[in-house]
Phi, psi and omega in degrees: 000316182243032174292164182304322182287319187269344187306313181300322181289319179297316179296325177296319177296319179296316178297322179299315177296320181298323178295318176296317181296324176297317178298318179298321180296317179291320180296321181294342181273354177292143187308312182299316180289323179296320179296326180279355181072027180278115184280163176302331179300316182291316179298321181299315182291328177294313178299317179298319180292322177299315179296317183300329185255013177229295189251005186301330181297343181266358180290129177301129184304321180296345179279343185305319177304333177294322177291318179298321178301318181293328182275349183237275183302317181295318179301311182299319179295320180295323178296321177301310184286350174298338179297342178289354177273355188235155168221154177292340177294333177303322181296317181295330184296329181253354173068198184297324182300314181293319179295314181297315180303312182295312184296316182293316183290321178296311183295310184294319181296317180292320179296318177298318179302314184293315182294311182292316182297313184278310188279321186265306184276348181059037178279154180293155186300314186297312179298320179300312182295319181293317177296319179296318179294317180297321181284323188273330188251277187210042172066226187299322180297322178292322177298315179300318182288328183279330185306313180290332178291319180282329185076035185280157175290148182305323183294333177290324175295322179297321177297314181297319179297322179300320179293324178297314180299313184299305187275332175293317178294320177300313181296323182301322178272324187289317184300307178300323180297312180294326179295316180292332177286346181087012182278344178250100184276075184229145172288166177305320179296315180294323179294323176296318176300317183296310181295310182293331183273350187227339181277146193292292187273150175301317180298321178294321179296315179300315182294314181294319180296315181294335177292343183244006175111163186296320182299315178295314184298316182299313179295318182300315183294319181294316178299319178297321179294328175293320175301318178298318181297330179290351178300323183295305177298327177300313181293323179295314179294319180297315179299318178297313183295316180295324178295317178295319181295321181295331183258000182297138180085359178246159180285155176095169182277139180292139177277124181267120179262114180261116177292104186301330182291335176290319177295317179298324178302312179293320180298318179293320177299320177296316177298318180296331179293340181279350178055043180277339181256144176298153183302321183292331177289316178297320178298318178297317178301317182294324177295315179295323180293320177299320179294320178296319177294324177295320175299316180298317180293321178297314179297323176300317177297324179294341179262009186249109177262141185296332180297338179293336182283342180296133180094342178285321177069207185265001185302317177299324178292318178299317180297312180297326179293318177297317178295322178298319177298318178295317180299320180291309186281308181295320179295322178298314180295320179297316182297319179297316182293313186290325181271352181281000000 
């Protein structure tokens, strides 16, 4: 990929992806998209998919390794630096209630996803896991982090991201609306637990929380960050389980594949908890990391052809809808109990 002969072409491919990611960043800053909580990651995958299904045939073949680099090494590195958005102090701020809410909703949502997706809907394993990860943890970022562990095709990640956008955006508007109608009998603290523990994307959580006031927003964002932090143990357990499953029925000891970027994610969060870097440096790192994730998402879109979606049908949407129903109903009951 970066041999002396191939390096200029690979770098050209990376620059090509970066130009698309820059466009996605500017588009996401437009008022209508910003109001909807649509992140640059989502805009990036849409732009990438448009390109993949229109002009991709004109891309110089030697540039392709640059796209592959963005979907693999760059993605894993960006997930590691995602840890700069978290501190262990966040966990202490919401106490046992926030930790319990996050752990229960992540675990239950993913288990429901796997059982319903595989056993009931007969959906393929990779799509089921990606939709489950996106719904249970942190939306598009969780899908991106899970994809290399599962080894899924890019179009399956695109499907999972689409479900996150659909139901995450719906929740962002629906929760505040139902709260103002008086249909959600929750205190501000409980509403923060509910929003942070059940809405998909971080951006969606921020938007929904702020629509109901600072007290709700502060609790919601911290609970959501705990869900994000659970991504690391989730990926480690998933990697272990998939390795064991792959070797089941064969002789010898199963090879355990540990996603190093999940370990790095926790290590970076731990380092960030020490507050050794000035706030403006951490903010800059987070901006650069968002751009790297946008590049990864854009490259993922560039590898997604629409013909791959044929035959998948509506099953991923049905699965995501069932999970959305569980997050709304089950999460509401959990929030009431924990804040009561």
